[in-house]
PAZAPA-4460 file (N, C-alpha, C; in steps of 0.05 Angstrom, whole numbers, plus 32768, in hexadecimal, padded with zeros to 4 digits):
% residues 174
    n_x    n_y    n_z   ca_x   ca_y   ca_z    c_x    c_y    c_z   seq   type   mol
   84B4   932D   9488   84B5   933B   946F   849E   934F   946D     1      Y     A
   84A2   9367   9465   84BC   9373   9461   84C9   937A   947B     2      P     A
   84E3   937D   947B   84F2   9385   9493   84EA   93A1   949B     3      A     A
   84EA   93A6   94B4   84E3   93C1   94BF   84FC   93D2   94C0     4      Q     A
   8504   93DD   94A9   851D   93EB   94A7   851B   9408   94B0     5      V     A
   8504   9414   94B0   8501   9430   94B7   84EE   9434   94CF     6      R     A
   84E1   941F   94D9   84CE   9422   94EE   84DA   942C   9508     7      A     A
   84F4   9428   950C   8501   9430   9525   8510   944B   9522     8      D     A
   8507   945C   9511   8513   9476   950D   8515   9486   9527     9      I     A
   8502   9483   9539   8502   9492   9552   851A   948A   9563    10      K     A
   8523   9471   9562   853A   9468   9571   8553   9476   9567    11      D     A
   8555   947D   954E   856B   948D   9544   8569   94AA   954C    12      Y     A
   8551   94B5   9549   854D   94D2   954E   8552   94D8   956B    13      L     A
   854C   94C6   957E   8550   94CB   959A   856D   94CF   95A1    14      R     A
   857F   94C6   9591   859C   94C8   9597   85A9   94E0   958A    15      N     A
   859B   94F1   957D   85A7   9509   9570   85B2   951C   9585    16      F     A
   85A9   951D   959D   85B3   952F   95B2   85C5   9521   95C6    17      N     A
   85CE   9509   95C0   85DE   94FA   95D3   85FB   94F8   95C9    18      N     A
   8608   950E   95C6   8624   950F   95BE   8628   9510   95A0    19      G     A
   863F   9509   9598   8646   950B   957B   863B   94F2   956D    20      I     A
   862F   94F7   9556   8625   94E2   9545   8633   94E4   952A    21      I     A
   8633   94CE   951C   863E   94CD   9501   8626   94C9   94EF    22      I     A
   861C   94DF   94E2   8605   94DD   94D1   860B   94CF   94B7    23      G     A
   861B   94DB   94A7   8623   94D0   948D   8641   94D4   948A    24      R     A
   864E   94BF   9482   866B   94C1   947C   8672   94AB   9469    25      A     A
   8679   94B2   9451   867E   949D   943D   8695   94A5   942B    26      Q     A
   86A2   9490   9421   86B7   9494   940D   86AC   948C   93F2    27      F     A
   86B0   949D   93DE   86A7   9497   93C2   86BF   9498   93B0    28      D     A
   86C0   9485   939E   86D5   9484   9389   86C7   9484   936E    29      Y     A
   86CB   9499   935F   86BF   949C   9344   86D4   9496   932F    30      Y     A
   86CB   948B   9319   86DD   9486   9303   86CD   9485   92E9    31      R     A
   86D7   9492   92D4   86CB   948F   92B9   86DC   9479   92AC    32      T     A
   86CF   9463   92A6   86DD   944C   929B   86E0   944D   927D    33      I     A
   86CE   945B   9270   86CF   9460   9253   86BB   9476   924D    34      S     A
   86BB   9480   9235   86A8   9495   922E   868B   948E   9236    35      R     A
   867F   949F   9246   8663   949D   924F   865F   9486   9264    36      N     A
   8673   9478   926C   8670   9463   9280   867F   946A   929A    37      N     A
   866F   946B   92AF   867A   9475   92C9   8674   9460   92DF    38      H     A
   8686   945D   92F2   8681   944C   9309   8688   945B   9322    39      I     A
   867C   9451   9338   8682   945D   9352   8681   9446   9367    40      M     A
   8694   9446   9378   8695   9434   938F   8690   9445   93A8    41      F     A
   8680   943C   93BB   8679   944B   93D2   867B   9439   93EB    42      T     A
   8685   9444   9401   8686   9435   941A   8683   9449   9431    43      A     A
   8675   9441   9446   8673   9452   945E   8657   9452   946A    44      G     A
   8652   9468   9479   8638   946C   9485   8627   947B   9470    45      F     A
   8616   946D   9462   8607   9478   944C   85F1   948A   9455    46      L     A
   85E7   9486   946D   85D3   9497   9479   85D3   9492   9497    47      E     A
   85C2   949F   94A5   85C1   949B   94C2   85BA   947F   94CA    48      E     A
   85AA   9471   94BB   85A0   9457   94C3   85AF   943F   94B5    49      M     A
   85BE   9444   94A0   85CB   942E   9492   85E8   9434   948A    50      F     A
   85F8   9420   948B   8614   9421   9481   8617   940C   946C    51      A     A
   862B   940E   945B   862F   93FA   9447   8644   9400   9433    52      G     A
   8646   93EE   9420   8658   93F2   9409   8648   93ED   93F0    53      I     A
   8650   93FA   93DA   8640   93F7   93C1   864F   93FE   93A8    54      G     A
   8642   93F9   9392   864D   93FD   9378   8637   9409   9366    55      F     A
   863E   941D   9357   862A   9429   9344   8637   942B   9328    56      E     A
   8627   9427   9314   862F   942A   92F8   861C   943D   92EB    57      Y     A
   8626   9450   92DA   8615   9463   92CC   861F   9465   92AF    58      L     A
   860C   9462   929C   8612   9468   9280   8605   9483   927B    59      N     A
   8615   9498   9277   860B   94B3   9274   861A   94C0   925C    60      F     A
   860B   94C8   9248   8615   94D7   9232   860B   94F3   9235    61      N     A
   861D   9507   9239   8614   9523   923D   8604   952E   9225    62      P     A
   8606   9522   920E   85F7   952C   91F7   85DB   951F   91F5    63      E     A
   85D3   950E   9208   85BA   9500   9207   85A9   9508   9220    64      S     A
   858F   9506   921D   857C   950B   9233   8579   94F3   9245    65      N     A
   8584   94DC   923D   8580   94C2   924B   859A   94B8   9257    66      H     A
   8597   94AA   926D   85AD   949C   927A   85A2   9484   9288    67      A     A
   85B3   9470   928D   85AA   9459   929C   85C2   944E   92AC    68      Y     A
   85BB   943D   92BF   85D0   9431   92D0   85C4   941D   92E4    69      G     A
   85D5   9414   92F6   85CC   9403   930B   85DD   9407   9324    70      F     A
   85D3   93FE   933B   85E2   9400   9354   85DC   93E8   9365    71      E     A
   85F1   93E0   9374   85EE   93C9   9387   85FD   93D1   93A1    72      V     A
   85EF   93CF   93B8   85FA   93D6   93D1   85F5   93BF   93E5    73      F     A
   860A   93B9   93F5   8608   93A7   940B   8606   93B8   9424    74      N     A
   85EE   93B9   9431   85E9   93CC   9447   85E4   93BE   9461    75      V     A
   85EA   93CC   9476   85E5   93C1   9491   85DA   93D8   94A2    76      R     A
   85C6   93D1   94B3   85BA   93E4   94C5   85CD   93EE   94DA    77      K     A
   85CE   9408   94DF   85E0   9413   94F3   85D4   9412   950F    78      R     A
   85E5   9414   9523   85DD   9415   953F   85CE   9430   9543    79      D     A
   85BC   9430   9557   85AC   9448   955C   85BC   9460   9566    80      Y     A
   85D4   945B   9571   85E5   9471   957A   85F3   947F   9563    81      R     A
   85F2   9474   954B   85FE   947F   9532   861C   9484   9535    82      M     A
   8629   9470   9541   8646   9470   9542   8650   945B   952F    83      Q     A
   8662   9449   9537   866E   9436   9525   8661   941A   9527    84      F     A
   864F   9415   953A   8643   93FB   953D   862D   93F6   9528    85      D     A
   8629   93DD   9522   8614   93D5   950F   8602   93C0   951B    86      L     A
   85E9   93BF   9512   85D6   93AB   951B   85D8   9393   9508    87      Q     A
   85C8   937F   950E   85C8   9365   94FF   85BB   9368   94E3    88      D     A
   85A8   937A   94E0   8599   937A   94C6   85AB   9383   94AF    89      Y     A
   85AB   9373   949A   85BA   937A   9482   85AA   9371   9469    90      K     A
   85B1   937D   9453   85A3   9377   943A   85B5   9380   9422    91      N     A
   85B2   9373   940C   85BE   937C   93F4   85A8   9388   93E3    92      I     A
   85AB   93A2   93DE   8597   93B1   93CE   85A2   93B9   93B3    93      V     A
   8591   93BC   93A0   859B   93C4   9386   8584   93CD   9374    94      G     A
   858B   93DC   935F   8577   93E5   934D   8583   93EA   9331    95      S     A
   8572   93E9   931D   857A   93F3   9303   856B   940E   9300    96      I     A
   8579   9421   92F4   856E   943C   92F3   856E   9448   92D7    97      N     A
   855A   9457   92D2   8557   9466   92B8   8553   9483   92BF    98      Y     A
   8561   9495   92B1   8560   94B2   92B5   8558   94BF   929B    99      Y     A
   8547   94D4   929E   853F   94E4   9287   853F   9501   928F   100      Y     A
   854C   9512   9280   854D   952F   9284   853E   953C   926D   101      N     A
   8528   9549   9274   8518   9558   9260   851F   9575   9261   102      H     A
   8528   957F   924A   8531   959B   9248   851D   95AD   9239   103      F     A
   8505   95A5   9236   84F0   95B4   9227   84E6   95CC   9236   104      G     A
   84CE   95D4   9230   84C1   95EC   923B   84C0   95EA   925A   105      R     A
   84B9   95D3   9265   84BA   95CF   9282   84CE   95B9   9287   106      I     A
   84E7   95C0   928E   84FC   95AC   9292   84F7   959C   92AB   107      P     A
   84FD   9582   92AA   84FB   9571   92C1   850E   9559   92BF   108      F     A
   8513   954C   92D5   8524   9534   92D6   8512   951D   92DF   109      D     A
   8516   9506   92D3   8507   94EE   92D9   851A   94D8   92E0   110      L     A
   8515   94C9   92F5   8525   94B2   92FC   8512   949B   9301   111      K     A
   8516   9484   92F4   8507   946C   92F9   851B   9457   9304   112      L     A
   8514   944A   931A   8525   9436   9326   8515   941D   932B   113      S     A
   8521   9406   9325   8514   93EC   932C   8529   93DB   933A   114      Y     A
   8521   93D1   9351   8533   93C0   9360   8529   93B8   937B   115      G     A
   853C   93AF   938C   8536   93A7   93A7   853D   93BD   93BB   116      E     A
   852B   93C2   93CE   852E   93D7   93E1   8539   93CC   93FC   117      Y     A
   853D   93DE   940F   8549   93D6   9429   8539   93C0   9438   118      L     A
   851F   93C1   9436   850F   93AD   9445   850C   9393   9437   119      A     A
   8518   9390   941F   8517   9377   9410   8500   9377   93FC   120      G     A
   84F0   938C   93FB   84DB   938D   93E7   84E7   9395   93CC   121      D     A
   84D8   938F   93B7   84E1   9394   939C   84CD   93A6   938E   122      V     A
   84D6   93BA   937F   84C3   93CB   9372   84D0   93E0   9361   123      G     A
   84BF   93F4   935A   84C6   940A   9347   84C2   9425   9355   124      L     A
   84D6   9437   9352   84D3   9452   935C   84D3   9465   9344   125      T     A
   84BF   9477   9344   84BC   948C   9330   84C2   94A7   933E   126      F     A
   84D6   94B6   9334   84DF   94CF   9341   84E0   94E4   932B   127      D     A
   84D2   94FA   932F   84D2   9510   931D   84D9   9529   932C   128      I     A
   84EB   953A   9320   84F4   9552   932E   84F9   9568   931A   129      S     A
   84FC   9580   9325   8503   9597   9315   8519   95A7   9324   130      R     A
   852E   95AD   9315   8544   95BD   9320   8544   95D8   9313   131      S     A
   854C   95EC   9322   854D   9607   9319   856A   9611   9318   132      F     A
   856F   9626   9309   858A   9630   9305   8596   963B   931F   133      S     A
   8585   9643   9332   8590   964D   934C   8596   9637   935F   134      N     A
   8593   961D   9357   8599   9607   9368   8582   95FA   9376   135      G     A
   856A   9606   9375   8553   95FA   9382   854A   95E1   9372   136      M     A
   853F   95CE   9381   8535   95B5   9375   851C   95AD   9384   137      K     A
   8507   95A6   9375   84EE   959B   9380   84E8   9581   9372   138      F     A
   84DD   956E   9381   84D7   9554   9375   84C3   9544   9385   139      G     A
   84BA   952E   9378   84A7   951C   9384   84AE   9500   937B   140      A     A
   84A8   94EC   938C   84AD   94D0   9385   8497   94BF   938E   141      F     A
   8494   94A8   9381   8481   9493   9389   848F   9478   9385   142      A     A
   848C   9466   9398   8498   944C   9397   8482   9437   9399   143      T     A
   8482   9423   9388   846F   940D   9387   847F   93F3   938B   144      F     A
   8479   93E4   93A0   8487   93CB   93A4   8474   93B3   93A7   145      T     A
   847F   939C   93AC   8470   9384   93AF   8466   937F   93CC   146      N     A
   8466   9394   93DD   845B   9392   93F8   843D   9396   93F7   147      V     A
   842E   9386   9405   8411   9387   9405   8406   939D   9417   148      S     A
   83ED   93A3   9414   83DF   93B7   9426   83E0   93AE   9443   149      T     A
   83DD   9394   9448   83DD   9389   9463   83F9   938D   9470   150      Q     A
   840E   938C   9461   8429   938E   946C   8432   93AB   9470   151      Q     A
   8428   93BE   945F   8432   93D9   945F   841E   93EE   9468   152      F     A
   8405   93E7   9468   83F1   93FB   9470   83E4   9407   9457   153      G     A
   83F3   9416   9448   83E8   9422   942F   83ED   940F   9417   154      E     A
   83F8   93F9   941C   83FE   93E7   9406   841A   93EB   93FC   155      G     A
   841E   93E5   93E3   8439   93E5   93D7   8441   9400   93CD   156      S     A
   8435   9416   93D7   8439   9430   93CC   8444   9443   93E1   157      F     A
   845B   944F   93DB   8468   9463   93EC   846C   947C   93DB   158      D     A
   846B   9493   93E6   846E   94AC   93D7   8479   94C2   93E8   159      K     A
   8482   94D7   93DA   848C   94EE   93E9   8493   9505   93D7   160      G     A
   8499   951C   93E3   84A2   9533   93D4   84BC   953C   93E2   161      I     A
   84CD   954B   93D3   84E6   9554   93DE   84EE   956E   93D1   162      Y     A
   84FF   957D   93DE   850A   9595   93D2   8525   959B   93DE   163      F     A
   8535   95AA   93CE   854F   95B4   93D7   8550   95D2   93D0   164      S     A
   8558   95E1   93E4   855A   95FE   93E1   8576   9607   93E9   165      I     A
   8584   9615   93D6   859F   961E   93DD   859E   9636   93F0   166      P     A
   85AA   9633   9408   85AC   9649   941B   85C9   964C   9424   167      I     A
   85D5   9663   941F   85F0   9668   9426   8603   9653   941C   168      Y     A
   8600   964C   9402   8611   9638   93F4   860D   961C   93FE   169      K     A
   85FB   9617   9410   85F3   95FC   9419   85D7   95F7   940F   170      N     A
   85CF   95DE   9412   85B3   95D7   940A   85A3   95CF   9423   171      L     A
   858B   95D7   9423   8578   95CD   9437   8567   95B8   9429   172      V     A
   8568   959F   9432   855A   9589   9425   8544   957F   9437   173      D     A
   852D   9579   942C   8517   956C   9439   850A   9559   9426   174      Y     A
***
């Protein structure tokens, strides 16, 4: 504990030049079950390193700045060749989520999530971002979990920044 779910990223990256890979491929089924209540079922290759099935619920009122929901996914680690094979590691992950959209002088989006992560640790993620009318988005996140400094190096704290830039009707994401 915690499971080393991302430590072997190089084993995945080494296979990017070895033929055809399946990066992400998933089926999503969306449904509005009643006013402001939405569900989604997902199955497939959720990312290069994990496949799974899951369920999400969102309570969203377009006339409000607030929304909330939860998600539960049963995930399994993918083979390093990124084809159809899976490894033995699996976990059920889930979180409860709160969303806030601020439309004031400096508009921003806030997302707070509490739940269990891929490695089996439990904690809170704080994500703040800003979107622009041209499609650009910039953001930062910080995650605090119950993993100790001895187990993780920096302790229970993970952080990062990200951005999306629209280029030729596609997005460049980092």
